[in-house]
C-alpha positions as CSV (number, residue, x, y, z in Angstrom):
1,X,31.8,-49.2,53.4
2,X,29.1,-49.4,50.7
3,X,29.1,-51.9,47.9
4,X,27.7,-50.6,44.5
5,X,26.8,-53.1,41.8
6,X,25.7,-52.0,38.3
7,X,24.4,-55.0,36.3
8,X,24.5,-54.3,32.6
9,X,23.8,-56.6,29.6
10,X,27.5,-57.4,29.0
11,X,29.4,-56.4,32.2
12,X,28.7,-56.1,35.9
13,X,30.6,-53.2,37.5
14,X,31.4,-53.7,41.2
15,X,32.7,-50.8,43.3
16,X,33.1,-49.9,46.9
17,X,32.9,-46.5,48.6
18,X,34.1,-45.4,52.0
19,X,32.4,-42.1,52.7
20,X,33.1,-40.0,49.6
21,X,36.2,-42.0,48.6
22,X,36.1,-44.7,45.9
23,X,37.9,-47.8,47.3
24,X,37.9,-49.7,44.0
25,X,35.9,-50.3,40.8
26,X,36.1,-53.6,38.9
27,X,34.2,-55.2,36.1
28,X,33.1,-58.9,35.6
29,X,31.1,-60.4,32.8
30,X,27.3,-60.6,33.3
31,X,25.9,-64.1,32.8
32,X,22.4,-65.3,32.9
33,X,23.6,-68.8,33.8
34,X,25.9,-67.8,36.7
35,X,24.7,-69.0,40.1
36,X,24.6,-67.2,43.4
37,X,27.7,-69.0,44.5
38,X,29.6,-68.0,41.3
39,X,28.7,-64.3,41.8
40,X,29.7,-64.7,45.5
41,X,33.1,-66.1,44.5
42,X,33.7,-63.4,42.0
43,X,32.9,-60.7,44.6
44,X,35.0,-62.3,47.3
45,X,37.9,-62.6,44.8
46,X,37.6,-58.9,44.0
47,X,37.6,-58.0,47.6
48,X,40.7,-60.2,48.3
49,X,42.6,-58.6,45.4
50,X,42.1,-55.3,47.1
51,X,43.0,-56.6,50.6
52,X,39.4,-56.1,51.9
53,X,37.0,-58.3,53.7
54,X,33.3,-58.7,52.8
55,X,32.4,-58.2,56.5
56,X,33.4,-54.5,56.1
57,X,30.3,-53.9,53.9
58,X,27.5,-52.0,55.6
59,X,25.1,-51.9,52.7
60,X,24.6,-52.5,49.0
61,X,23.3,-50.5,46.1
62,X,22.2,-52.5,43.0
63,X,21.4,-50.9,39.7
64,X,20.4,-53.2,36.9
65,X,18.9,-53.6,33.4
66,X,19.0,-57.4,33.7
67,X,16.2,-58.5,36.2
68,X,17.1,-62.2,36.2
69,X,20.6,-61.5,37.3
70,X,19.5,-58.8,39.7
71,X,17.5,-61.4,41.6
72,X,20.5,-63.8,41.8
73,X,22.9,-61.1,43.0
74,X,20.3,-59.7,45.5
75,X,19.8,-63.1,47.1
76,X,23.5,-63.6,47.3
77,X,24.1,-60.2,49.0
78,X,21.5,-60.9,51.6
79,X,23.7,-63.8,52.8
80,X,26.5,-61.6,54.0
81,X,26.7,-60.4,57.6
82,X,25.4,-56.8,58.2
83,X,24.5,-56.4,54.6
84,X,21.3,-54.7,53.5
85,X,20.0,-54.7,49.9
């Protein structure tokens, strides 16, 4: 499964793909003050809401117009097993 994250000025859209199928798409608020842990908790909660486990992620795609948030999210994603950013 591939995790796709689109970081925009107001919202961050998080989605997952399995092959050509969209597993889910959700949106959370983008915040310059949110920490790595806060983003990790948000992502984990989204996965749990959809009955998925973060260990199923094989790679991550990040698109962003907010470089400071990109760096926080990127550092967080590297902490998950098998995940490449």
